[in-house]
NUMIPA-403169 format. One line per field, with one value per residue: residue number from 1; residue in three letters; x, y, z of N, C-alpha, C in turn. Coordinates in nm, 3 decimals, always signed. Layout:
BEGIN
seq <- [NUM	...];
type <- [Ala	...];
n_xx <- [X	...];
n_yy <- [Y	...];
n_zz <- [Z	...];
ca_xx <- [X	...];
ca_yy <- [Y	...];
ca_zz <- [Z	...];
c_xx <- [X	...];
c_yy <- [Y	...];
c_zz <- [Z	...];
//
This chain:
BEGIN
seq <- [1	2	3	4	5	6	7	8	9	10	11	12	13	14	15	16	17	18	19	20	21	22	23	24	25	26	27	28	29	30	31	32	33	34	35	36	37	38	39	40	41	42	43	44	45	46	47	48	49	50	51	52	53	54	55	56	57	58	59	60	61	62	63	64	65	66	67	68	69	70	71	72	73	74	75	76	77	78	79	80	81	82	83	84	85	86	87	88	89	90	91	92	93	94	95	96	97	98	99	100	101	102	103	104	105	106	107	108	109	110	111	112	113	114	115	116	117	118	119	120	121	122	123	124	125	126	127	128	129	130	131	132	133	134	135	136	137	138	139	140	141	142	143	144	145	146	147	148	149	150	151	152	153	154	155	156	157	158	159	160	161];
type <- [Met	His	Arg	Tyr	Asp	Leu	Val	Ser	Thr	Leu	Leu	Leu	Met	Val	Leu	Ala	Ala	Tyr	Val	Thr	Val	Ser	Gly	Phe	Arg	Leu	Gly	Phe	Gly	Glu	Trp	Arg	Glu	Pro	Gly	Pro	Gly	Phe	Leu	Pro	Ala	Leu	Ser	Gly	Ile	Val	Leu	Gly	Gly	Leu	Ala	Ala	Ala	Trp	Phe	Leu	Met	Thr	Leu	Ile	Lys	Arg	Trp	Gly	Ala	Gly	Glu	Ser	Arg	Arg	Phe	Phe	Pro	Gly	Ala	Gly	Ser	Phe	Arg	Lys	Val	Gly	Leu	Thr	Val	Ala	Ala	Leu	Ala	Gly	Phe	Ala	Leu	Phe	Leu	Glu	Pro	Leu	Gly	Phe	Pro	Leu	Met	Thr	Leu	Val	Phe	Met	Ile	Phe	Leu	Leu	Arg	Ala	Ile	Val	Pro	Gln	Arg	Trp	Ser	Leu	Thr	Leu	Thr	Leu	Ser	Val	Val	Thr	Met	Ile	Leu	Cys	Val	Leu	Val	Phe	Gln	Leu	Trp	Leu	Gln	Val	Gln	Phe	Pro	Glu	Gly	Pro	Val	Ser	Leu	Tyr	Ala	Ile	Arg	Lys	Trp	Ala	Phe];
n_xx <- [+0.314	+0.490	+0.677	+0.555	+0.537	+0.807	+0.888	+0.715	+0.788	+1.053	+1.016	+0.879	+1.083	+1.261	+1.101	+1.076	+1.341	+1.376	+1.184	+1.286	+1.544	+1.462	+1.322	+1.529	+1.670	+1.494	+1.520	+1.569	+1.572	+1.560	+1.496	+1.355	+1.273	+1.130	+1.198	+1.074	+1.115	+1.101	+0.877	+0.837	+1.090	+1.099	+0.872	+0.954	+1.164	+1.028	+0.855	+1.047	+1.169	+0.953	+0.896	+1.138	+1.133	+0.912	+1.008	+1.223	+1.078	+0.933	+1.136	+1.232	+1.014	+0.860	+0.729	+0.453	+0.480	+0.317	+0.082	-0.229	-0.331	-0.589	-0.711	-0.901	-0.917	-1.096	-1.439	-1.688	-1.524	-1.496	-1.741	-1.718	-1.510	-1.632	-1.845	-1.696	-1.571	-1.801	-1.890	-1.685	-1.721	-1.977	-1.919	-1.760	-1.948	-2.158	-2.029	-2.016	-2.294	-2.370	-2.156	-1.831	-1.799	-2.043	-2.054	-1.822	-1.889	-2.113	-1.989	-1.800	-1.973	-2.106	-1.889	-1.811	-2.036	-2.128	-1.907	-1.713	-1.874	-1.970	-2.055	-2.330	-2.277	-1.996	-1.956	-2.083	-1.938	-1.668	-1.709	-1.795	-1.573	-1.375	-1.477	-1.463	-1.185	-1.091	-1.206	-1.083	-0.808	-0.790	-0.959	-0.937	-0.666	-0.487	-0.620	-0.767	-0.997	-1.288	-1.614	-1.880	-2.154	-2.483	-2.427	-2.244	-1.919	-1.886	-2.141	-2.174	-1.976	-2.089	-2.311	-2.188	-2.021];
n_yy <- [-2.333	-2.153	-2.113	-1.943	-1.714	-1.653	-1.603	-1.392	-1.193	-1.150	-1.042	-0.810	-0.682	-0.627	-0.452	-0.248	-0.161	-0.056	+0.154	+0.311	+0.385	+0.522	+0.730	+0.868	+0.949	+1.132	+1.336	+1.382	+1.592	+1.794	+1.744	+1.960	+2.083	+1.896	+1.714	+1.617	+1.343	+1.259	+1.137	+0.896	+0.772	+0.733	+0.570	+0.346	+0.259	+0.191	-0.011	-0.198	-0.262	-0.378	-0.595	-0.735	-0.802	-0.974	-1.173	-1.274	-1.365	-1.568	-1.745	-1.816	-1.922	-2.225	-2.463	-2.675	-3.008	-3.132	-3.022	-2.888	-2.569	-2.341	-2.069	-1.889	-1.928	-1.920	-1.985	-1.834	-1.634	-1.561	-1.440	-1.217	-1.079	-1.021	-0.856	-0.642	-0.542	-0.467	-0.269	-0.079	-0.012	+0.097	+0.315	+0.470	+0.517	+0.661	+0.878	+1.135	+1.235	+1.215	+1.304	+1.336	+1.326	+1.205	+0.965	+0.839	+0.791	+0.616	+0.406	+0.310	+0.228	+0.021	-0.158	-0.222	-0.347	-0.540	-0.681	-0.737	-0.807	-0.585	-0.440	-0.207	+0.034	+0.051	+0.043	+0.281	+0.475	+0.433	+0.479	+0.749	+0.879	+0.803	+0.927	+1.200	+1.228	+1.171	+1.383	+1.599	+1.546	+1.505	+1.699	+1.944	+1.973	+1.867	+1.976	+1.852	+1.837	+1.708	+1.587	+1.768	+1.719	+1.686	+1.749	+1.991	+2.117	+2.388	+2.483	+2.386	+2.533	+2.788	+2.759	+2.704	+2.920];
n_zz <- [-0.408	-0.290	-0.486	-0.668	-0.512	-0.480	-0.746	-0.818	-0.631	-0.701	-0.958	-0.886	-0.743	-0.951	-1.103	-0.912	-0.892	-1.148	-1.146	-0.939	-1.036	-1.267	-1.148	-1.017	-1.242	-1.352	-1.177	-0.856	-0.678	-0.381	-0.027	+0.068	-0.165	-0.371	-0.672	-1.004	-1.004	-0.746	-0.604	-0.764	-0.721	-0.440	-0.417	-0.561	-0.399	-0.162	-0.262	-0.348	-0.103	+0.038	-0.130	-0.111	+0.159	+0.163	-0.002	+0.151	+0.373	+0.254	+0.184	+0.438	+0.571	+0.664	+0.454	+0.431	+0.328	+0.050	+0.133	+0.071	-0.025	-0.008	-0.205	-0.100	+0.215	+0.438	+0.532	+0.341	+0.248	-0.022	-0.070	+0.097	-0.028	-0.272	-0.182	-0.079	-0.312	-0.452	-0.277	-0.303	-0.572	-0.554	-0.389	-0.562	-0.762	-0.639	-0.533	-0.650	-0.657	-0.381	-0.229	-0.069	+0.227	+0.321	+0.169	+0.257	+0.523	+0.489	+0.351	+0.539	+0.744	+0.610	+0.560	+0.822	+0.921	+0.733	+0.625	+0.831	+1.090	+1.344	+1.667	+1.684	+1.818	+1.817	+1.541	+1.446	+1.591	+1.500	+1.226	+1.211	+1.325	+1.140	+0.908	+0.984	+1.026	+0.765	+0.619	+0.750	+0.696	+0.411	+0.280	+0.422	+0.519	+0.312	+0.100	-0.106	-0.365	-0.331	-0.427	-0.276	-0.216	-0.061	+0.206	+0.276	+0.347	+0.352	+0.402	+0.661	+0.791	+0.770	+0.938	+1.181	+1.234];
ca_xx <- [+0.271	+0.604	+0.746	+0.490	+0.577	+0.946	+0.894	+0.647	+0.865	+1.169	+0.969	+0.851	+1.210	+1.313	+1.019	+1.111	+1.471	+1.353	+1.113	+1.378	+1.644	+1.394	+1.293	+1.652	+1.704	+1.407	+1.566	+1.514	+1.560	+1.598	+1.383	+1.276	+1.218	+1.138	+1.192	+0.971	+1.143	+1.099	+0.776	+0.869	+1.207	+1.059	+0.779	+1.035	+1.240	+0.933	+0.813	+1.160	+1.185	+0.844	+0.915	+1.252	+1.089	+0.826	+1.097	+1.293	+0.980	+0.900	+1.249	+1.247	+0.895	+0.853	+0.609	+0.412	+0.493	+0.194	-0.034	-0.300	-0.374	-0.693	-0.694	-0.987	-0.916	-1.209	-1.573	-1.748	-1.423	-1.526	-1.854	-1.668	-1.434	-1.732	-1.913	-1.602	-1.557	-1.927	-1.893	-1.595	-1.787	-2.084	-1.856	-1.722	-2.069	-2.240	-1.946	-2.054	-2.423	-2.385	-2.045	-1.727	-1.822	-2.155	-2.017	-1.723	-1.964	-2.192	-1.894	-1.745	-2.081	-2.126	-1.777	-1.809	-2.153	-2.148	-1.786	-1.666	-1.982	-1.935	-2.169	-2.370	-2.209	-1.860	-1.967	-2.112	-1.825	-1.555	-1.746	-1.795	-1.433	-1.307	-1.524	-1.407	-1.041	-1.073	-1.238	-0.976	-0.681	-0.793	-1.023	-0.889	-0.520	-0.428	-0.703	-0.814	-1.133	-1.384	-1.752	-1.935	-2.282	-2.580	-2.368	-2.127	-1.837	-1.907	-2.268	-2.149	-1.900	-2.182	-2.394	-2.107	-1.951];
ca_yy <- [-2.198	-2.066	-2.083	-1.823	-1.602	-1.620	-1.544	-1.261	-1.094	-1.116	-0.950	-0.682	-0.616	-0.574	-0.335	-0.145	-0.106	+0.026	+0.275	+0.392	+0.443	+0.621	+0.846	+0.946	+1.011	+1.248	+1.441	+1.363	+1.721	+1.795	+1.718	+2.083	+2.109	+1.771	+1.721	+1.531	+1.202	+1.235	+1.038	+0.766	+0.712	+0.683	+0.458	+0.231	+0.212	+0.124	-0.134	-0.291	-0.308	-0.470	-0.718	-0.807	-0.859	-1.089	-1.276	-1.337	-1.438	-1.690	-1.837	-1.861	-1.994	-2.369	-2.498	-2.813	-3.091	-3.191	-2.956	-2.806	-2.440	-2.280	-1.926	-1.831	-2.033	-1.916	-1.998	-1.704	-1.535	-1.514	-1.350	-1.092	-1.008	-0.968	-0.743	-0.531	-0.486	-0.399	-0.147	+0.017	+0.035	+0.187	+0.438	+0.549	+0.552	+0.759	+0.984	+1.266	+1.290	+1.220	+1.376	+1.259	+1.293	+1.112	+0.835	+0.778	+0.741	+0.499	+0.301	+0.252	+0.156	-0.104	-0.249	-0.267	-0.430	-0.651	-0.759	-0.784	-0.755	-0.524	-0.381	-0.080	+0.146	+0.056	+0.075	+0.424	+0.553	+0.425	+0.540	+0.895	+0.921	+0.788	+1.032	+1.328	+1.229	+1.179	+1.519	+1.687	+1.522	+1.522	+1.820	+2.066	+1.982	+1.849	+2.055	+1.774	+1.881	+1.601	+1.637	+1.800	+1.655	+1.767	+1.792	+2.068	+2.175	+2.532	+2.506	+2.361	+2.648	+2.900	+2.736	+2.704	+3.046];
ca_zz <- [-0.387	-0.259	-0.611	-0.723	-0.428	-0.512	-0.881	-0.820	-0.557	-0.783	-1.062	-0.821	-0.712	-1.078	-1.132	-0.815	-0.931	-1.268	-1.106	-0.858	-1.126	-1.351	-1.064	-0.999	-1.372	-1.370	-1.087	-0.722	-0.610	-0.241	+0.061	+0.077	-0.297	-0.447	-0.817	-1.063	-0.979	-0.602	-0.569	-0.822	-0.657	-0.308	-0.437	-0.601	-0.283	-0.073	-0.328	-0.342	+0.036	+0.072	-0.208	-0.054	+0.286	+0.133	-0.057	+0.264	+0.454	+0.180	+0.197	+0.576	+0.616	+0.633	+0.381	+0.453	+0.208	+0.002	+0.193	-0.027	+0.028	-0.087	-0.224	+0.001	+0.318	+0.531	+0.476	+0.312	+0.207	-0.157	-0.056	+0.156	-0.131	-0.365	-0.118	-0.071	-0.448	-0.480	-0.196	-0.366	-0.694	-0.510	-0.341	-0.680	-0.837	-0.568	-0.475	-0.707	-0.609	-0.235	-0.169	-0.002	+0.369	+0.337	+0.113	+0.347	+0.638	+0.447	+0.316	+0.662	+0.812	+0.537	+0.584	+0.961	+0.951	+0.639	+0.601	+0.961	+1.175	+1.472	+1.739	+1.625	+1.884	+1.763	+1.398	+1.429	+1.642	+1.406	+1.098	+1.226	+1.346	+1.011	+0.818	+1.028	+0.997	+0.620	+0.579	+0.800	+0.627	+0.265	+0.231	+0.486	+0.526	+0.179	+0.010	-0.219	-0.394	-0.350	-0.435	-0.143	-0.195	+0.013	+0.333	+0.235	+0.454	+0.353	+0.471	+0.803	+0.840	+0.784	+1.055	+1.303	+1.260];
c_xx <- [+0.389	+0.683	+0.688	+0.527	+0.720	+0.956	+0.831	+0.727	+0.993	+1.130	+0.937	+0.979	+1.273	+1.235	+1.054	+1.245	+1.456	+1.287	+1.205	+1.482	+1.581	+1.361	+1.415	+1.696	+1.619	+1.452	+1.497	+1.489	+1.614	+1.475	+1.295	+1.209	+1.229	+1.124	+1.085	+0.993	+1.137	+1.002	+0.802	+0.987	+1.172	+0.962	+0.855	+1.113	+1.147	+0.888	+0.924	+1.182	+1.078	+0.857	+1.030	+1.213	+1.002	+0.909	+1.168	+1.198	+0.941	+1.013	+1.258	+1.132	+0.900	+0.719	+0.579	+0.420	+0.359	+0.068	-0.101	-0.349	-0.477	-0.668	-0.776	-1.002	-1.040	-1.342	-1.632	-1.649	-1.453	-1.641	-1.808	-1.589	-1.531	-1.806	-1.823	-1.584	-1.685	-1.938	-1.802	-1.656	-1.902	-2.031	-1.821	-1.845	-2.147	-2.159	-1.989	-2.188	-2.432	-2.271	-1.952	-1.758	-1.931	-2.121	-1.913	-1.793	-2.042	-2.100	-1.839	-1.852	-2.103	-2.014	-1.779	-1.931	-2.161	-2.024	-1.734	-1.766	-1.934	-2.063	-2.202	-2.298	-2.067	-1.862	-1.988	-1.999	-1.708	-1.586	-1.742	-1.652	-1.355	-1.348	-1.463	-1.258	-1.014	-1.100	-1.128	-0.848	-0.690	-0.850	-0.968	-0.737	-0.457	-0.503	-0.737	-0.960	-1.219	-1.523	-1.811	-2.065	-2.375	-2.526	-2.237	-2.052	-1.860	-2.038	-2.251	-2.072	-1.991	-2.267	-2.313	-2.049	-2.035];
c_yy <- [-2.105	-2.030	-1.956	-1.699	-1.557	-1.550	-1.405	-1.156	-1.056	-1.018	-0.812	-0.608	-0.557	-0.447	-0.219	-0.080	-0.014	+0.159	+0.367	+0.461	+0.550	+0.747	+0.932	+1.012	+1.134	+1.366	+1.432	+1.496	+1.713	+1.769	+1.841	+2.117	+1.983	+1.795	+1.627	+1.382	+1.164	+1.122	+0.902	+0.697	+0.656	+0.565	+0.332	+0.172	+0.136	-0.009	-0.239	-0.346	-0.407	-0.602	-0.801	-0.872	-0.982	-1.206	-1.351	-1.417	-1.569	-1.791	-1.897	-1.952	-2.141	-2.397	-2.645	-2.892	-3.152	-3.127	-2.869	-2.679	-2.381	-2.131	-1.848	-1.933	-2.035	-1.933	-1.858	-1.598	-1.477	-1.414	-1.214	-1.011	-0.945	-0.849	-0.620	-0.463	-0.411	-0.269	-0.040	+0.075	+0.131	+0.319	+0.529	+0.600	+0.666	+0.873	+1.122	+1.315	+1.305	+1.292	+1.286	+1.228	+1.188	+0.972	+0.764	+0.719	+0.614	+0.381	+0.232	+0.176	+0.021	-0.203	-0.306	-0.350	-0.553	-0.739	-0.820	-0.733	-0.710	-0.474	-0.245	+0.038	+0.162	+0.097	+0.224	+0.511	+0.552	+0.491	+0.692	+0.946	+0.911	+0.897	+1.167	+1.335	+1.240	+1.320	+1.614	+1.671	+1.560	+1.655	+1.948	+2.079	+1.973	+1.925	+1.981	+1.811	+1.761	+1.662	+1.656	+1.726	+1.744	+1.818	+1.862	+2.121	+2.325	+2.568	+2.486	+2.478	+2.768	+2.883	+2.752	+2.840	+3.165];
c_zz <- [-0.362	-0.384	-0.673	-0.643	-0.461	-0.647	-0.881	-0.743	-0.631	-0.894	-1.004	-0.784	-0.838	-1.116	-1.039	-0.850	-1.052	-1.232	-1.027	-0.947	-1.215	-1.273	-1.041	-1.129	-1.398	-1.284	-0.953	-0.653	-0.469	-0.157	+0.072	-0.054	-0.382	-0.597	-0.871	-1.037	-0.832	-0.564	-0.634	-0.754	-0.519	-0.320	-0.476	-0.484	-0.187	-0.133	-0.323	-0.203	+0.076	-0.003	-0.152	+0.079	+0.262	+0.078	+0.056	+0.352	+0.386	+0.191	+0.337	+0.620	+0.575	+0.566	+0.405	+0.323	+0.173	+0.058	+0.087	+0.041	-0.066	-0.096	-0.123	+0.113	+0.407	+0.460	+0.457	+0.268	+0.070	-0.154	-0.002	+0.055	-0.232	-0.309	-0.108	-0.206	-0.485	-0.401	-0.254	-0.494	-0.658	-0.459	-0.459	-0.756	-0.771	-0.506	-0.523	-0.652	-0.457	-0.164	-0.089	+0.145	+0.388	+0.284	+0.199	+0.469	+0.602	+0.417	+0.441	+0.740	+0.744	+0.567	+0.726	+1.000	+0.861	+0.626	+0.731	+1.064	+1.313	+1.539	+1.676	+1.689	+1.831	+1.616	+1.377	+1.477	+1.544	+1.273	+1.105	+1.243	+1.215	+0.914	+0.856	+0.998	+0.847	+0.569	+0.624	+0.720	+0.479	+0.220	+0.294	+0.483	+0.387	+0.070	-0.119	-0.241	-0.431	-0.367	-0.295	-0.117	-0.113	+0.147	+0.300	+0.356	+0.465	+0.421	+0.621	+0.864	+0.862	+0.909	+1.183	+1.335	+1.220];
//
Protein backbone atom coordinates (compact mmCIF):
# COMPACT_ATOMS: atom_id res chain seq x y z
CA MET A 1 0.00 0.00 0.00
CA HIS A 2 2.81 2.44 0.79
CA ARG A 3 4.17 2.02 -2.74
CA TYR A 4 0.93 3.50 -4.11
CA ASP A 5 1.16 6.40 -1.68
CA LEU A 6 4.72 7.13 -2.73
CA VAL A 7 3.94 6.99 -6.45
CA SER A 8 0.76 9.05 -6.18
CA THR A 9 2.38 11.75 -4.05
CA LEU A 10 5.32 11.99 -6.45
CA LEU A 11 2.87 12.43 -9.34
CA LEU A 12 0.98 15.06 -7.36
CA MET A 13 4.23 16.93 -6.66
CA VAL A 14 5.03 16.92 -10.40
CA LEU A 15 1.51 18.21 -11.15
CA ALA A 16 1.88 20.87 -8.44
CA ALA A 17 5.18 22.05 -9.91
CA TYR A 18 3.61 22.31 -13.37
CA VAL A 19 0.60 24.26 -12.05
CA THR A 20 2.83 26.59 -10.01
CA VAL A 21 5.17 27.33 -12.92
CA SER A 22 2.22 27.85 -15.27
CA GLY A 23 0.64 30.21 -12.78
CA PHE A 24 3.78 32.31 -12.57
CA ARG A 25 4.03 32.36 -16.38
CA LEU A 26 0.49 33.74 -16.58
CA GLY A 27 1.48 36.54 -14.26
CA PHE A 28 1.28 36.36 -10.49
CA GLY A 29 0.66 40.06 -10.07
CA GLU A 30 0.87 41.57 -6.61
CA TRP A 31 -0.92 40.80 -3.35
CA ARG A 32 -3.01 43.95 -3.76
CA GLU A 33 -3.70 43.32 -7.44
CA PRO A 34 -3.49 39.63 -8.25
CA GLY A 35 -2.88 38.61 -11.83
CA PRO A 36 -4.46 35.72 -13.76
CA GLY A 37 -1.84 33.29 -12.47
CA PHE A 38 -2.30 34.19 -8.79
CA LEU A 39 -4.79 31.47 -7.89
CA PRO A 40 -3.14 28.70 -9.96
CA ALA A 41 0.28 29.49 -8.48
CA LEU A 42 -1.00 29.45 -4.90
CA SER A 43 -3.02 26.29 -5.57
CA GLY A 44 0.07 24.58 -6.96
CA ILE A 45 2.13 25.61 -3.95
CA VAL A 46 -0.51 24.29 -1.51
CA LEU A 47 -0.92 21.04 -3.47
CA GLY A 48 2.85 20.54 -3.58
CA GLY A 49 3.20 21.18 0.14
CA LEU A 50 0.43 18.74 1.03
CA ALA A 51 1.79 16.08 -1.33
CA ALA A 52 5.30 16.51 0.10
CA ALA A 53 3.95 16.20 3.65
CA TRP A 54 2.10 12.99 2.74
CA PHE A 55 5.21 11.66 1.01
CA LEU A 56 7.31 12.26 4.13
CA MET A 57 4.66 10.78 6.40
CA THR A 58 4.60 7.66 4.22
CA LEU A 59 8.37 7.32 4.40
CA ILE A 60 8.48 7.81 8.16
CA LYS A 61 5.51 5.62 9.04
CA ARG A 62 6.23 2.02 9.90
CA TRP A 63 4.24 -0.38 7.83
CA GLY A 64 3.30 -3.77 9.24
CA ALA A 65 4.87 -6.60 7.27
CA GLY A 66 2.27 -8.80 5.63
CA GLU A 67 -0.57 -6.89 7.26
CA SER A 68 -3.59 -6.67 5.02
CA ARG A 69 -5.37 -3.34 4.97
CA ARG A 70 -8.92 -2.98 3.77
CA PHE A 71 -9.99 0.08 1.80
CA PHE A 72 -13.04 0.56 4.05
CA PRO A 73 -11.71 -0.53 7.47
CA GLY A 74 -14.82 0.13 9.56
CA ALA A 75 -18.06 -1.79 9.43
CA GLY A 76 -20.63 0.15 7.42
CA SER A 77 -18.04 2.47 5.86
CA PHE A 78 -19.15 1.68 2.32
CA ARG A 79 -22.75 2.47 3.26
CA LYS A 80 -21.71 5.82 4.75
CA VAL A 81 -19.76 6.74 1.61
CA GLY A 82 -22.76 5.81 -0.54
CA LEU A 83 -25.12 7.87 1.61
CA THR A 84 -22.77 10.85 1.48
CA VAL A 85 -22.54 10.68 -2.34
CA ALA A 86 -26.33 10.37 -2.55
CA ALA A 87 -26.71 13.37 -0.22
CA LEU A 88 -24.37 15.45 -2.40
CA ALA A 89 -26.32 14.44 -5.52
CA GLY A 90 -29.57 15.36 -3.77
CA PHE A 91 -28.11 18.70 -2.72
CA ALA A 92 -27.21 19.47 -6.34
CA LEU A 93 -30.56 18.21 -7.64
CA PHE A 94 -32.76 20.17 -5.24
CA LEU A 95 -30.61 23.30 -4.94
CA GLU A 96 -32.51 25.20 -7.64
CA PRO A 97 -36.09 24.54 -6.46
CA LEU A 98 -35.46 24.71 -2.69
CA GLY A 99 -32.67 27.28 -2.56
CA PHE A 100 -29.26 27.42 -0.94
CA PRO A 101 -30.21 28.17 2.71
CA LEU A 102 -32.85 25.45 2.96
CA MET A 103 -30.76 22.82 1.15
CA THR A 104 -27.75 23.58 3.34
CA LEU A 105 -29.89 23.09 6.43
CA VAL A 106 -31.38 19.81 5.15
CA PHE A 107 -27.96 18.55 4.00
CA MET A 108 -26.34 19.19 7.38
CA ILE A 109 -29.24 17.60 9.26
CA PHE A 110 -28.94 14.51 7.05
CA LEU A 111 -25.17 14.24 7.53
CA LEU A 112 -25.37 14.70 11.28
CA ARG A 113 -28.17 12.16 11.72
CA ALA A 114 -27.52 9.51 9.04
CA ILE A 115 -23.75 9.47 8.60
CA VAL A 116 -22.47 10.26 12.10
CA PRO A 117 -25.55 10.02 14.37
CA GLN A 118 -25.73 12.90 16.84
CA ARG A 119 -28.35 14.08 19.37
CA TRP A 120 -31.18 16.10 17.87
CA SER A 121 -30.27 19.18 19.89
CA LEU A 122 -26.69 19.11 18.62
CA THR A 123 -27.83 18.29 15.08
CA LEU A 124 -30.24 21.20 14.86
CA THR A 125 -27.85 23.65 16.52
CA LEU A 126 -24.93 22.77 14.24
CA SER A 127 -27.14 22.71 11.15
CA VAL A 128 -28.64 26.14 11.81
CA VAL A 129 -25.24 27.66 12.68
CA THR A 130 -23.69 26.14 9.54
CA MET A 131 -26.52 27.44 7.37
CA ILE A 132 -26.25 30.95 8.82
CA LEU A 133 -22.46 31.01 8.43
CA CYS A 134 -22.68 29.74 4.84
CA VAL A 135 -25.27 32.38 3.95
CA LEU A 136 -23.23 35.12 5.64
CA VAL A 137 -19.96 34.10 4.02
CA PHE A 138 -21.07 33.09 0.55
CA GLN A 139 -24.16 35.16 -0.15
CA LEU A 140 -23.57 38.33 1.82
CA TRP A 141 -19.79 38.68 2.10
CA LEU A 142 -18.57 37.04 -1.14
CA GLN A 143 -21.84 37.86 -2.96
CA VAL A 144 -22.10 34.46 -4.64
CA GLN A 145 -25.49 34.22 -6.31
CA PHE A 146 -27.05 30.95 -5.21
CA PRO A 147 -30.69 30.06 -5.85
CA GLU A 148 -32.87 31.62 -3.14
CA GLY A 149 -35.77 29.16 -3.14
CA PRO A 150 -38.91 29.76 -1.09
CA VAL A 151 -36.91 31.21 1.86
CA SER A 152 -35.44 34.31 0.23
CA LEU A 153 -32.95 36.56 1.98
CA TYR A 154 -34.69 39.52 0.41
CA ALA A 155 -38.05 38.47 1.87
CA ILE A 156 -36.43 38.08 5.31
CA ARG A 157 -34.89 41.56 4.98
CA LYS A 158 -38.34 43.01 4.19
CA TRP A 159 -39.84 41.37 7.29
CA ALA A 160 -36.97 42.37 9.57
CA PHE A 161 -36.50 45.95 8.43
